[in-house]
N, C-alpha and C positions, 0 to 999 in steps of 0.2 A: 478288571476292566476288559481283559481279553474275552471273558465269557459274555459280557454285554455286547461287545463288538461282534462276536461270532453269532449271537442270536439275532442281532439287527442285520448282519450280513445275510443270513439264511433267508430272511423274509424281504428285505429291502434292497440288498445288493445283488440279488440273483444267484445266491449260493446254492439253493436247492435245485434250481433248474440246471445250473452248470454241473452239479454233482450227478444228477440223473443222466445227463447227456454223456458225461465222461464214463460213467459206469456202463451204459449201454454200448458205447463205442469200444470200451475195453473188452467187454464180453464178446462182441463180434470179432475183434481182432484176435482174441485168444482161441477162436474156433479153428484157426489155421495154425500150423506149426510155424510158419514163417512170421506170422503176425504176433506171436507170443511176446517177444521183447517190446514191441510197440504197445501191446495191450497193457503190459505192466506199467509202462510210462503213463498211459491213460489213467490207470488206477492211482498213480502218484498224483496226477493232476486232480483227480476226483477228491482225494483226501485234502489237498490244499484248497480246493474250491469249496469244501464244506466248512472248514474252520481255518481261514487264513490268518486270523489274528493270533499271534503267539507262535506261529511257525515261521521258520526262516529257510530259504533255499541256500544250500552251501555246496561248494564244489567238493567232490570226493578226491581222495589221493590218486585214484586211478583215472581221473578226468582227462589226463593228457594222452590216454591210450589211443592207438590207431583205430580200434574197433568202435570206440565211442564217437570219434570224429566221423567215421564212415556212416554209422547209424544216425548221427545228427544230420548229416547231409541228406540221407534218404528221408528222414523225418521231415525236414524242411521242404524238400521237393514234393512230398506226397501229402501235404496239407498242414504242416506245422506253421508255415508262414501265415496261413489264413486264420488259424486259431489264435496266434499271437496278435495279428492285426485286429481281430475281434475284441480282444481284451484291451488293446490300445484305444480303440474307438470308444468302448465302454468307459475307459478311464477318462477320456476327454469329455464325454457326456457328464460323468459324475463330477469332474472338476469345474464345469460350468456352474453347477449348483454348489454353493459354498459348503453346505452341510454334507455333501457327498465326497469331500476330499479324502477322508480316511478310506472310503471304498475305492476311490481312484488309485490310491497307493497299493491296495491289495490287488487290484486288477493289473497294475504294472508288475507286481511280483509274479502273478500268474502268467503274464505275457513273457517274462524272462524265462520261466520254466517251460512254457509252451513252445518257445522258439528252439531251444536246445535242451531237451530233458535228460539226455544220456550224459552221465558223469556228474549228475547233481542229485543230492538227497535232501530230504526235509529234516529239519532239526528243531 
């Protein structure tokens, strides 16, 4: 069932477009030394945006670290809030359509990772 959901997600849920956007953003962030940690988080978002069905976002054991909190604050202030809000708006649009509710749930999963990606892993 996850395979069918992921295939439908790629074409109908916007997964391919999101994947390309996150990969391009991650590459541009990795061009600078300061942006490498943020680029890695973009790649994590790209993987989740390509196949969200079957993957879960989990907190790591090191999630309570001071560095993760500081990097999450910088992430939120430099655009993470807008990425998360985009996913929330897409989730609301998909929720209006009854058939789009599974896609809305995946967008909310992406929104939670997009808001604070440091200290979280995909499982």
